[in-house]
NUDONU-822329 format. One line per field, with one value per atom (N, C-alpha, C, O): residue in one letter; y, z, x. Coordinates in pm, whole numbers, plus 50000, padded with zeros to 5 digits. Each point is the difference from the previous one (the first is absolute). Layout:
N
res <- [A	...]
v <- [Y	...]
w <- [Z	...]
u <- [X	...]
% end
This chain:
282
res <- [M	M	M	M	S	S	S	S	S	S	S	S	I	I	I	I	T	T	T	T	T	T	T	T	A	A	A	A	D	D	D	D	G	G	G	G	V	V	V	V	N	N	N	N	L	L	L	L	Y	Y	Y	Y	Y	Y	Y	Y	E	E	E	E	E	E	E	E	T	T	T	T	G	G	G	G	T	T	T	T	G	G	G	G	T	T	T	T	P	P	P	P	V	V	V	V	V	V	V	V	F	F	F	F	V	V	V	V	H	H	H	H	E	E	E	E	F	F	F	F	A	A	A	A	G	G	G	G	D	D	D	D	S	S	S	S	R	R	R	R	S	S	S	S	W	W	W	W	E	E	E	E	P	P	P	P	Q	Q	Q	Q	V	V	V	V	R	R	R	R	H	H	H	H	F	F	F	F	A	A	A	A	R	R	R	R	R	R	R	R	Y	Y	Y	Y	R	R	R	R	C	C	C	C	I	I	I	I	T	T	T	T	F	F	F	F	N	N	N	N	A	A	A	A	R	R	R	R	G	G	G	G	Y	Y	Y	Y	P	P	P	P	P	P	P	P	S	S	S	S	A	A	A	A	V	V	V	V	P	P	P	P	E	E	E	E	S	S	S	S	S	S	S	S	D	D	D	D	S	S	S	S	Y	Y	Y	Y	S	S	S	S	Q	Q	Q	Q	D	D	D	D	H	H	H	H	A	A	A	A	R	R	R	R	D	D	D	D	D	D	D	D	I	I	I	I	L	L	L	L	A	A	A	A	V	V	V	V	L	L	L	L	D	D	D	D	G	G	G	G	L	L	L	L	D	D	D	D	I	I	I	I	A	A	A	A	Q	Q	Q	Q	A	A	A	A	H	H	H	H	I	I	I	I	V	V	V	V	G	G	G	G	L	L	L	L	S	S	S	S	M	M	M	M	G	G	G	G	A	A	A	A	F	F	F	F	A	A	A	A	T	T	T	T	L	L	L	L	H	H	H	H	F	F	F	F	G	G	G	G	I	I	I	I	R	R	R	R	H	H	H	H	G	G	G	G	P	P	P	P	R	R	R	R	A	A	A	A	L	L	L	L	S	S	S	S	L	L	L	L	V	V	V	V	V	V	V	V	A	A	A	A	G	G	G	G	C	C	C	C	G	G	G	G	Y	Y	Y	Y	G	G	G	G	A	A	A	A	H	H	H	H	P	P	P	P	D	D	D	D	G	G	G	G	Y	Y	Y	Y	L	L	L	L	E	E	E	E	F	F	F	F	Q	Q	Q	Q	A	A	A	A	H	H	H	H	A	A	A	A	R	R	R	R	E	E	E	E	N	N	N	N	A	A	A	A	A	A	A	A	L	L	L	L	I	I	I	I	R	R	R	R	T	T	T	T	Q	Q	Q	Q	G	G	G	G	I	I	I	I	A	A	A	A	H	H	H	H	F	F	F	F	A	A	A	A	S	S	S	S	T	T	T	T	Y	Y	Y	Y	G	G	G	G	H	H	H	H	G	G	G	G	P	P	P	P	G	G	G	G	R	R	R	R	V	V	V	V	Q	Q	Q	Q	L	L	L	L	K	K	K	K	A	A	A	A	K	K	K	K	D	D	D	D	P	P	P	P	R	R	R	R	G	G	G	G	F	F	F	F	A	A	A	A	E	E	E	E	F	F	F	F	I	I	I	I	R	R	R	R	I	I	I	I	F	F	F	F	S	S	S	S	D	D	D	D	H	H	H	H	S	S	S	S	D	D	D	D	L	L	L	L	G	G	G	G	S	S	S	S	A	A	A	A	N	N	N	N	T	T	T	T	M	M	M	M	A	A	A	A	G	G	G	G	Y	Y	Y	Y	Q	Q	Q	Q	G	G	G	G	R	R	R	R	R	R	R	R	S	S	S	S	S	S	S	S	L	L	L	L	Y	Y	Y	Y	Q	Q	Q	Q	L	L	L	L	T	T	T	T	D	D	D	D	L	L	L	L	L	L	L	L	R	R	R	R	A	A	A	A	T	T	T	T	T	T	T	T	T	T	T	T	P	P	P	P	T	T	T	T	L	L	L	L	I	I	I	I	V	V	V	V	A	A	A	A	G	G	G	G	D	D	D	D	E	E	E	E	D	D	D	D	E	E	E	E	P	P	P	P	T	T	T	T	L	L	L	L	E	E	E	E	P	P	P	P	S	S	S	S	L	L	L	L	M	M	M	M	L	L	L	L	K	K	K	K	R	R	R	R	T	T	T	T	L	L	L	L	P	P	P	P	A	A	A	A	A	A	A	A	A	A	A	A	L	L	L	L	A	A	A	A	V	V	V	V	L	L	L	L	P	P	P	P	N	N	N	N	S	S	S	S	G	G	G	G	H	H	H	H	V	V	V	V	L	L	L	L	N	N	N	N	L	L	L	L	E	E	E	E	E	E	E	E	P	P	P	P	A	A	A	A	L	L	L	L	F	F	F	F	N	N	N	N	Y	Y	Y	Y	L	L	L	L	V	V	V	V	E	E	E	E	Q	Q	Q	Q	F	F	F	F	F	F	F	F	Q	Q	Q	Q	Q	Q	Q	Q	V	V	V	V	E	E	E	E	S	S	S	S	G	G	G	G	R	R	R	R	W	W	W	W	A	A	A	A	V	V	V	V	R	R	R	R	T	T	T	T	A	A	A	A]
v <- [33424	49877	50048	50075	49820	50139	49860	49876	50215	49913	50030	50066	49908	50060	49948	49917	50174	49915	49956	50089	49805	49945	50053	50122	49835	50083	49989	50081	49716	50062	50005	49904	50198	50043	49893	50014	49883	49972	50051	50063	49893	50083	49879	49893	50157	49894	50043	50104	49805	50054	49938	49883	50253	49943	50060	50090	49839	50074	50005	49945	50126	50049	49999	50020	49947	49966	50036	49961	50110	50034	50081	50009	50034	50098	49945	49937	50093	50005	49899	49992	49949	49916	49976	50003	49980	49954	49849	49974	49909	49879	50003	50062	49864	49967	49894	49937	49994	49851	49971	50074	49812	49987	49790	49899	50165	49856	49893	50004	49863	49926	49960	50053	49855	49998	49946	50005	49958	49951	50114	50002	50118	50032	50168	50020	50089	50124	50102	49947	50160	50097	49943	49986	49992	49932	49909	50013	49869	49905	50035	49912	50176	50058	50062	50068	49934	50052	49941	50046	49859	49953	50063	49961	50119	50028	50166	50073	49954	50132	50061	50095	49813	50053	49995	50116	49788	49988	50115	50067	49939	50113	50124	50076	49955	50168	50042	50113	49781	50115	50045	50089	49885	50100	49997	50072	49864	50057	50012	49965	50099	50086	49898	49985	49926	49893	50001	50022	49960	50009	49887	49911	50074	49890	50006	50115	49827	50047	49868	49887	50138	49904	50014	50099	49720	50025	50049	50029	49993	50046	49852	49901	50115	49899	49942	49902	50219	49925	50145	50076	49934	50092	50059	49925	50164	50150	50041	50121	49799	50005	49981	49906	50184	50020	49833	49924	50051	49876	50009	50024	49957	49992	49933	49916	50098	49884	49899	49878	50180	49895	49963	50079	49752	49956	50041	49981	50077	50090	50123	50081	49927	50135	49913	50063	49826	49907	49920	49908	50141	49909	50020	50079	49849	50044	50119	50031	50015	50150	50060	50059	49944	50107	50004	50107	49748	50003	50045	50078	49898	50071	50149	50058	50006	50149	50050	50109	49845	50017	50018	50085	49849	50019	50136	50081	49930	50140	50133	50100	49882	50107	50022	50109	49770	50030	50104	50095	49875	50125	50128	50112	49842	50174	50047	50103	49846	50077	50050	50110	49822	50071	50071	50022	50014	50075	49901	50036	49852	49910	49977	49967	50057	49984	49864	49945	50013	49853	49909	50051	49786	49988	49837	49945	49993	49865	49912	50001	49943	49920	49854	49920	50072	49799	49987	50065	49803	49928	49854	49922	50043	49869	49933	50072	49803	49914	50107	50085	49939	50083	50128	50043	50030	50109	49984	50101	49780	49987	49998	50043	49925	49996	50121	50035	50083	50091	50135	50114	49806	50033	50007	50073	49833	49931	50042	50032	49997	50111	50124	50064	49981	50141	50000	50080	49851	49979	50001	50079	49846	50035	50098	50071	49972	50092	50154	50090	49930	50125	50005	50056	49868	49966	50134	49982	50130	50081	50093	50097	49823	50072	49904	50006	49886	49904	50001	49985	50047	49960	49875	49959	49957	49866	49929	50059	49784	49934	49887	49956	50010	49900	49913	50051	49819	49924	49863	49888	50133	49842	49953	50046	49812	49874	50024	49995	50027	50034	49898	49952	50025	49898	49871	49904	50148	49893	50014	50109	49812	49970	50054	50003	50040	50064	49875	50038	49845	49898	49962	49992	49978	49974	49840	49987	49921	49883	50043	49969	50099	50077	50047	49961	50178	50103	50014	50081	49820	50041	49876	49980	49934	49969	50126	50035	49999	50146	50114	50051	49990	50091	49888	50049	49852	49949	49984	50020	49959	49972	50116	49982	50177	50135	50039	50079	49882	50006	49969	50078	49777	49897	50122	50051	49960	50050	50109	50017	50068	50128	49965	50052	49821	50014	49912	49989	49980	49933	50128	49987	50070	50137	50115	50062	49942	50014	49939	50050	49830	49930	49971	49984	49999	49983	50098	49972	50134	50093	49966	49898	50227	49967	49959	49955	50061	49913	49859	49942	50016	49816	49951	49920	50188	49953	50035	49941	50143	50029	49908	49968	49928	49866	49863	49891	50132	49893	50058	49948	50157	50008	50030	49951	50148	50059	49882	50029	49849	49902	49881	49881	50188	49932	49964	50051	49840	49938	50121	49964	50181	50082	50061	50112	49878	50104	49869	50029	49876	49927	50008	49966	50088	50045	50107	49999	50087	50102	50000	50070	49831	49909	49984	50080	49799	49941	50065	49975	50090	50105	50113	50010	50082	50060	50020	50087	49792	50018	50130	50026	50060	50107	50108	50067	49959	50061	49973	50090	49760	49908	50060	50046	49947	50067	50120	50024	50062	50119	50016	50103	49798	50004	49963	50024	49909	49945	50094	50047	50026	50090	50128	50068	49987	50115	49914	50063	49802	49949	50014	50071	49879	50009	50151	50029	50055	50125	50078	50107	49845	50069	49986	49964	50069	50035	49890	49952	49995	49879	50092	49988	50066	50062	50058	49990	50077	50048	49860	50012	49848	49905	49946	49991	49985	49932	50090	49945	50145	50080	50033	50025	49960	49973	49816	49976	49948	49869	49991	49944	50111	49959	50100	49962	50208	50074	50013	50058	49876	50023	49851	49951	50008	49837	49874	49890	50183	49854	50064	49954	50190	50051	50043	50064	49935	50021	49911	49900	50162	49915	49924	50025	49899	49878	50077	50054	49933	50090	49928	50079	49779	49972	50043	49983	50063	50081	50098	49996	50086	50150	50021	50112	49753	49968	50102	50032	50010	50136	50135	50084	49948	50090	49993	50099	49778	49993	50039	50059	49882	50000	50173	50034	50046	50124	50092	50122	49793	50049	50001	49909	50217	49976	50081	50060	49962	50034	49924	49884	50149	49916	49906	50043	49792	49963	49885	49906	50079	49867	49953	50070	49752	49906	49936	49935	50070	49935	49869	50022	49848	49911	49873	49948	50021	49889	49832	49967	49970	49897	49886	49905	50127	49893	50107	49958	50162	50025	49950	50075	49832	49915	50037	49951	50136	50068	50133	50080	49970	50093	50010	50089	49736	50007	50028	50110	49787	49990	50172	50061	49983	50141	50107	50084	49883	50078	49979	50100	49771	49966	50067	50056	49927	50065	50165	50072	49956	50178	50018	50110	49797	50039	49971	50042	49850	50004	50101	50039	50025	50061	50211	50097	49915	50151	49985	49925	50200	50013	50068	50005	50057	50068	49902	50063	49806	49947	49919	49899	50063	49924	49932	50044	49814	49906	49955	49945	50066	49938	49895	50024	49866	49910	49974	49991	50002	50027	49836	49942	49997	49865	49977	50088	49787	49980	50096	50030	50023	50172	49933	49896	50194	49957	50129	50031	50031	50099	50151	50097	49918	50156	50017	50020	49969	50041	50123	50026	50043	50119	50036	50088	49815	49956	49837	49976	49944	49888	50013	49909	50184	50025	50116	50024	50103	50142	49991	49985	50021	50041	49923	50065	49817	49961	50095	50058	49937	50051	50200	50057	50002	50147	50010	50113	49807	49954	50031	50085	49784	50017	50100	50028	50018	50115	50134	50079	49967	50094	49977	50098	49758	50038	50024	50074	49873	50033	50148	50060	50002	50121	50084	50098	49867	50048	49995	50094	49795	49977	50118	50073	49922	50118	50106	50044	50010	50110	50061	50123	49796	50025	49930	49980	49983	49981	49864	49965	49984	49817	49962	49955	50040	49875	50019	50092	49777	50011	49936	49942	50079	49964	49897	50033	49871	49861	50049	50082	49871	50020	49875	49987	49918	49869	49893	49894]
w <- [78677	50032	49901	49903	50196	49968	49887	49997	49940	49839	50003	50100	49822	49941	49839	49951	49980	49867	49928	49938	50051	49932	49905	50011	49928	49879	49870	49908	50098	49848	50062	49987	50073	50069	50061	50012	50007	50093	50147	50066	49965	50121	50121	50000	50113	50096	50123	50052	50015	50122	50121	50025	50055	50128	50123	49996	50109	50173	50053	49961	50135	50103	50102	50021	50084	50160	50092	49953	50162	50091	49925	49878	50195	49978	50049	50103	49819	50091	49844	49890	50150	49855	49899	50052	49866	49892	49964	49963	50035	49973	49871	50002	49909	49863	49992	49989	50011	49993	49856	49927	50029	49833	50053	50049	49882	49976	49948	49918	50098	49887	49908	50006	49929	49855	50079	49956	50151	50034	50107	50045	49996	50074	49946	49880	50208	49946	50145	50107	49891	50101	50160	50108	49859	50123	50065	50121	49848	50061	50047	50001	50044	50067	50129	50072	49976	50104	50091	49998	50087	50116	49996	50097	49835	49998	50003	50089	49848	49991	50123	50042	50043	50141	50037	50018	50015	50091	49976	50094	49798	49939	50031	50059	49915	49960	50166	50050	50006	50177	50003	50085	49836	49992	49850	49966	49910	49880	49916	50026	49861	49891	49890	49893	50177	49890	49857	50004	49899	49838	49997	50079	49854	49924	49866	49997	49879	49878	49913	50016	49908	49942	49843	49928	50041	49846	49928	50031	49833	49876	49977	50009	49947	49977	50123	50007	50108	50102	50059	50085	49865	50059	50108	50056	50014	49880	49986	50007	49973	49935	49820	49974	49935	49871	49962	50070	49770	49977	49845	49903	50096	49817	49932	50000	49902	49910	49942	50013	49926	49935	50126	50085	49894	50133	49944	50075	49801	50017	50081	49994	50075	50062	50183	50101	49897	50090	49995	49922	50183	49993	50103	50069	50002	50061	50048	50115	49764	49985	50046	50108	49830	50056	50157	50054	50036	50121	50051	50093	49875	50090	49944	50091	49832	49984	50070	50056	49943	50082	50116	50053	50040	50110	50022	50090	49800	49979	49994	50071	49836	49994	50123	50023	50071	50129	50062	50062	49913	50145	49935	50048	49813	49935	50026	50067	49894	50026	50113	50022	50061	50146	50080	50121	49788	50059	50133	50116	49851	50097	49913	49881	50199	49982	49981	49911	50209	50058	50094	50082	49877	50093	50045	49929	50149	50009	49882	50010	49905	49915	50055	50029	49976	50066	49890	49979	49951	49885	50015	50035	49944	50023	49880	49904	50064	49871	49910	50030	49814	49950	49987	49906	50233	50049	50081	50036	49982	50016	49886	50011	49883	49860	49977	49955	50083	49935	50108	49976	50128	50122	49999	50066	49846	49982	49923	49990	49915	49831	50065	49989	50078	50030	50056	49941	50208	50063	49832	49979	49955	49869	49959	50016	49913	49920	50094	49965	50128	50060	50136	50080	49956	50135	50111	50119	49840	50047	50078	50075	49870	50065	50039	49995	50055	50100	50138	50015	50104	50116	50028	50066	49873	50027	49947	50005	49932	49915	50112	50092	49886	50105	49868	49916	50060	49907	50022	49994	50026	50059	49904	49931	50107	49915	49819	49911	50061	49892	49902	50024	49869	49941	49898	49941	50072	49913	49841	49953	50008	49823	49970	49888	50224	50015	49967	49925	50081	50011	49860	49953	49967	49890	49960	49892	50199	49970	49967	49890	50189	49982	49906	49940	50044	49896	49901	50001	49916	49852	50058	49925	50168	50030	50064	49963	50141	50045	49911	50032	49847	49970	49870	49959	50011	49896	50179	49985	50096	50064	50034	50052	49950	49996	49897	50005	49877	49857	50042	50013	50004	50029	50090	49978	50105	50094	49975	50025	49895	49971	49929	50026	49858	49914	50110	49978	50082	50065	50112	50046	49976	50077	49876	50030	49871	49893	49973	49970	50059	49915	50115	49985	50136	50131	50120	50106	49864	50113	50112	49997	50096	50092	50137	50087	49929	50104	49957	50057	49862	49967	50053	50086	49799	50067	50136	50019	50091	50144	50038	50106	49848	50077	49975	50051	49874	49976	50030	50102	49849	49990	50146	50047	50049	50099	50121	50114	49837	50114	49962	50030	49885	49965	50122	50111	49845	50102	50120	50115	49832	50090	50046	50037	49983	50073	50108	50104	49843	50094	50166	50095	49901	50154	50042	50120	49857	50022	50063	50086	49832	49971	50155	50092	49910	50134	50148	50117	49838	50142	50029	50115	49778	50040	49885	49913	50111	49898	49983	49880	50186	49993	49921	49912	50116	49913	49846	49917	50049	49864	49933	49886	50165	49951	49982	49915	50158	49967	49866	49936	50053	49879	49907	49891	50110	49829	50004	49886	50183	49972	49953	49935	50069	49930	49893	49925	50066	49864	49909	49902	50110	49920	49959	49921	50151	49992	49895	49957	49995	49891	49840	49994	49921	49838	49959	50022	49900	49880	49924	49992	49982	49875	50062	49929	50185	50066	50067	50059	49924	50109	49839	49970	49966	49893	49905	49940	50066	49953	50018	49933	50204	50155	49936	49904	50140	49981	49892	49999	49875	49845	49977	49950	50088	49968	50098	49978	50148	50105	50051	49943	50156	50034	49880	50016	49864	49900	49868	49888	50196	49900	50097	49940	50212	50081	49954	49931	50128	49970	50094	50100	49909	50074	50106	49966	50115	50153	49958	50011	49937	49992	49874	49969	49986	49872	50082	49991	50085	50063	50080	50016	50034	50124	50002	50108	49785	49968	50036	50049	49938	50037	50156	50072	49965	50125	50129	50108	49822	50052	50041	50097	49807	50021	50071	49993	50075	50087	50116	50071	49973	50195	50046	50104	49836	50096	50119	49982	50150	50110	49968	49970	50055	49943	50080	50013	50032	50072	49870	49902	50117	49899	50091	50094	49897	50059	49967	49925	50088	49954	50097	50091	49825	50125	49924	49885	50242	49998	49911	49957	50011	49952	49824	49921	50067	49859	49929	49989	49968	49932	49880	49962	49943	49870	50060	49908	50216	50044	50055	50002	50052	50072	49927	50005	49930	49943	49929	50021	49887	49981	50153	49995	50092	50118	50039	50010	50009	50026	49945	50053	49769	49899	50016	49997	50016	50061	50108	50029	50051	50152	50001	50080	49773	49983	49923	50005	49891	49882	50056	49940	50163	50031	50133	50094	49843	50153	50102	50086	49967	50093	50046	50088	49896	50007	50061	49952	50169	50102	49929	49890	50161	49957	50161	50090	49930	50080	49948	49879	50143	49988	50135	50122	49792	50130	49981	49891	50245	50015	49979	50034	49909	49963	49944	50051	49826	49919	49875	49974	49944	49846	49924	49994	49947	49917	50036	49963	50111	50049	50138	50101	49900	50140	50071	50101	49867	50037	50083	50082	49868	50077	50071	50110	49841	50076	50119	50081	49953	50127	50000	49997	50007	50009	50115	49980	50161	50119	49981	50043	49900	49943	49883	49990	49942	49902	49999	49919	50173	49987	50161	50030	50033	50094	49911	50012	49890	49924	49911	49949	50040	49865	50087	49937	50200	50064	50064	50016	50042	50066	49853	50008	49857	49920	49961	49990	49989	50014	50091	49953	50156	50111	49991	50039	49911	49984	49883	50005	49889	49867	50060	50039	49980	50094	50087	50002	50099	50076	49945	50086	49785	49930	50047	49987	50074	50045	49851	49945	49985	49899	49905	49920	50075	49947	49860	49974	49922	49889	49982	49992	50001	50002	49914	49911	50113	49960	49919	49928	50141	49927	49969	49947]
u <- [32620	50056	50160	50012	50122	50138	50056	50003	50024	50071	50139	50028	50073	50130	49985	49923	50189	49984	50106	50058	49985	50078	50145	50013	50061	50051	49947	50009	49888	49958	49858	49925	50042	49866	49834	49878	50234	49882	49991	50083	49799	49921	50019	49939	50173	49988	49943	50039	49847	49964	50069	50029	49991	50056	49916	49916	50130	49973	50123	50103	49878	50126	49942	49881	50240	49881	50175	50107	49882	50103	50107	50014	50041	50147	50137	50022	50049	50146	50065	49946	50172	50077	49916	49889	50102	49898	50006	50114	49798	50028	49877	49894	50152	49904	49999	50105	49757	49912	49984	49934	50128	49980	49948	50051	49791	49958	50021	50091	49845	50025	49841	49888	50155	49917	49813	49885	50168	49826	49945	49886	50252	49902	49990	50013	49966	50030	50003	49969	50061	50029	49932	50058	49811	49952	50067	49977	50121	50054	50090	50085	49945	50138	49899	50074	49801	49966	50088	50115	49859	50093	50128	50065	49998	50115	49966	50043	49910	49954	49985	50066	49797	49977	50112	50037	50072	50073	50141	50041	50007	50096	49957	50078	49822	49929	50026	49992	50035	50043	50092	50010	50101	50131	50009	50094	49835	50099	49861	49886	50173	49916	49973	50059	49804	50004	49921	49878	50171	49927	49926	50032	49883	49972	49942	49957	50012	49978	49945	50047	49868	49978	50069	50006	50057	50044	49924	49884	50180	49920	49965	50073	49745	49912	49911	49926	50117	49906	49918	50046	49857	49923	49979	49920	50099	49970	50130	50026	50060	50126	49932	49925	50112	49966	50054	50067	49866	49978	50049	49928	50176	50033	50013	50090	49804	49939	50111	49989	50113	50106	50118	50042	50003	50094	50116	50096	49935	50141	50007	50093	49812	50041	49980	49969	50051	50075	50121	50025	50052	50113	50046	49936	50216	50031	50130	50032	50022	50044	49874	50014	49839	49908	49977	49972	50044	49968	50084	49981	50111	50155	49975	49940	50073	49996	49824	50000	49916	49878	50028	49928	50182	50051	50066	49977	50117	50029	49896	50014	49887	49914	49925	49948	50042	49940	50066	49952	50182	50097	49993	49982	50039	50016	49888	50005	49853	49879	49999	49949	50104	49988	50080	49992	50096	50171	50037	49980	50068	50068	50142	50008	50086	50163	50045	50066	49875	50054	49878	49924	50083	49893	50026	50085	49871	49995	49883	49877	50187	49935	49992	50089	49752	49941	49881	49898	50171	49934	49968	50088	49805	49952	50018	49976	50062	49964	50013	50084	49822	50014	50059	50066	49892	50023	50159	50061	49986	50159	50064	50114	49857	50102	50024	50109	49755	49994	50108	50041	49967	50036	50192	50073	49958	50127	50020	50118	49808	50080	50008	50105	49802	50032	50084	50074	50018	50109	50108	50092	49876	50114	50002	50099	49791	50032	49988	50077	49847	50024	50022	49925	50209	50019	50012	49972	50065	50033	49877	50006	49882	49867	49891	49877	50225	49985	50101	50121	49734	50117	50023	50096	49798	50059	49865	49892	50126	49917	49937	50069	49807	49924	49971	49926	50125	49966	49913	50051	49843	49931	49893	49909	50163	49897	50053	49916	50217	50062	50075	50111	49815	50050	49929	50050	49811	49916	50087	50031	49986	50041	50135	50053	49999	50168	50059	50090	49919	50129	49962	49886	50266	50011	49909	49943	50058	49921	49877	49953	49986	49872	49938	49900	50203	49980	49878	49907	50121	49868	49924	49904	50098	49887	49872	49888	50196	49937	49936	49893	50184	49968	49878	49894	50137	49840	49875	49879	50152	49879	49960	49890	50146	49967	49954	49906	50142	49901	49844	49906	50102	49901	49901	49890	50189	49896	49899	49881	50247	49926	49846	49891	50147	49893	49895	49879	50156	49853	49956	49886	50150	49967	49911	49898	50152	49939	49822	49891	50158	49823	49952	49879	50156	49923	49982	49945	50105	49976	50157	50068	49954	50089	49947	50074	49791	49926	50046	50093	49852	50043	50138	50037	50042	50141	50056	50106	49852	50017	49950	50053	49822	49989	50075	49971	50117	50092	50114	50044	50044	50093	50032	50102	49797	49984	50041	50036	49951	50034	50090	49988	50118	50130	50063	49991	50083	50084	50086	50024	50015	50085	49875	50036	49820	49948	49874	49942	50054	49924	50033	49929	50194	50045	49951	50026	49922	49945	49810	49946	50004	49881	50041	49983	50072	50011	50046	49971	50088	50030	49891	49959	49987	49911	49901	50002	49890	49897	49931	49999	49948	49929	50100	49945	50222	50087	50008	50008	49989	49998	49845	49993	49942	49880	49955	49914	50135	50044	50128	50024	50026	50153	49940	50052	49824	49954	49913	50007	49899	49882	50078	49920	50191	50127	50085	50075	49917	50072	49888	50021	49874	49854	49949	49910	50170	49899	50111	49959	50189	50073	49884	49882	50193	49999	50045	50111	49781	50009	50146	50122	49817	50141	50101	50100	49924	50111	50075	50107	49823	50087	50063	50119	49795	50027	50132	50092	49894	50100	50154	50100	49856	50154	50006	50073	49871	50053	50058	50109	49832	50091	50097	50106	49873	50137	50110	50107	49853	50077	50085	50098	49847	49999	50047	50051	49906	50007	50122	50026	50036	50122	50088	50086	49944	50117	50084	49982	50143	50123	50027	49933	50133	50045	50133	50105	49861	50082	50132	50094	49951	50102	50079	50118	49807	50067	50080	50123	49821	50018	50156	50049	50022	50054	50127	50050	49992	50102	49932	50075	49804	49954	49955	49994	49978	49965	50137	50001	50086	50132	50047	50068	49880	50091	49849	49996	49887	49915	49998	49958	50097	50041	49892	50025	49835	49911	49998	50038	49926	49974	49846	49889	50167	49884	49933	50078	49826	49919	49949	49977	50003	49959	49897	50045	49866	49857	49954	49905	50107	49920	49984	50065	49778	49938	50084	50029	49983	50057	49941	50066	49752	49949	49939	49915	50154	50002	50105	50097	49907	50123	50032	50107	49826	50049	50067	50016	50028	50042	50163	50085	49910	50088	50140	50055	49993	50128	50048	50105	49766	50001	50071	50090	49854	49989	50161	50072	49982	50132	50098	50096	49856	50092	50006	50099	49795	50041	50045	50048	49948	50094	50165	50083	49942	50151	50051	50117	49756	50116	49943	50047	49864	49967	50120	50024	50031	50133	49930	50088	49804	49974	49884	49943	49990	49919	49964	50051	49861	49948	49925	49965	49985	49913	49875	50064	49847	49905	49935	49995	49949	49955	49860	50014	49854	49880	49979	49996	49989	49995	49809	49920	50039	49889	49906	49892	50163	49938	50018	50062	49861	49985	50084	50119	49746	50038	49952	50068	49809	49939	50064	49932	50221	50063	49965	50065	49856	49938	49900	49972	49985	49805	50043	49951	50116	50010	50076	49980	50107	50072	50026	50120	49781	50039	50078	50120	49833	50090	50161	50096	49928	50155	50054	50107	49802	50065	50025	50073	49859	50022	50107	50038	49989	50085	50164	50088	49888	50133	50030	50108	49795	50007	50032	50071	49891	50020	50114	50071	49982	50178	50077	50098	49870	50064	49987	50107	49789	49997	50098	50058	49956	50075	50154	50070	49979	50141	50042	50099	49796	50050	50003	50108	49796	50031	50067	49998	50085	50098	50138	50086	49942	50095	50095	50117	49764	50112	49943	50100	49820	50035	50054	49984	50124	50135	49967	49894	50229	50055	50080	50118	49864	50052	50126	49980	50151	50121	50083	50099	49780	50087	49898	50036]
% end
């Protein structure tokens, strides 16, 4: 089993497939490295694909304290993967929680990113719902601690941004729930409390976002309401960003519409690699 060690001593499980320019995939709260299978199968034909499990997601280590989970830890764990594999630069692709980490990686470690794909990003980011989201995250952490992740997956996993996957691909949705239910109770609760429940609002970071010139593709589902306004804000604020909105789509974009998602991301990579992705000047 392959793993790298972060600066604070946490072992992260990873997998590599294919050769070529590196692409690092960063998963969401309800997923893990397995959630990127439709992308790995496609991109490994031309790219070196790296997936990893975030801290708290076995077989990665599960730190016992929620203090070991935060936006900064998630951001720097991406850097640890690059450094551990001697990768100077890579395309970074994130969904939801992984998209927040990807975006913060671009802000802090921009020269290490060839590009950023920020998909399904924005839950709890808008000022109108920021404090409520943090309170819900703490409540969800307590629920996971008392009732377990399998019970939580049976409710949270059927939320309004995820029923689209169930309608489009029942077998894929069942697999999604199985993966979600297989996670660590402790790791999931700590992630919810330490990371989700404490991350800053994107609207507090606009000056940093304006200074981030890494090529960025923002992807949102038109039925994923909490991400639509934040995605528009990111498009308007990041100087090298484009926004793709997928029709009749919810939150789990890479699984709901894998062919469309892969096409958009691959076209984006090609434009970046050919030097055709421009930074706005106005």
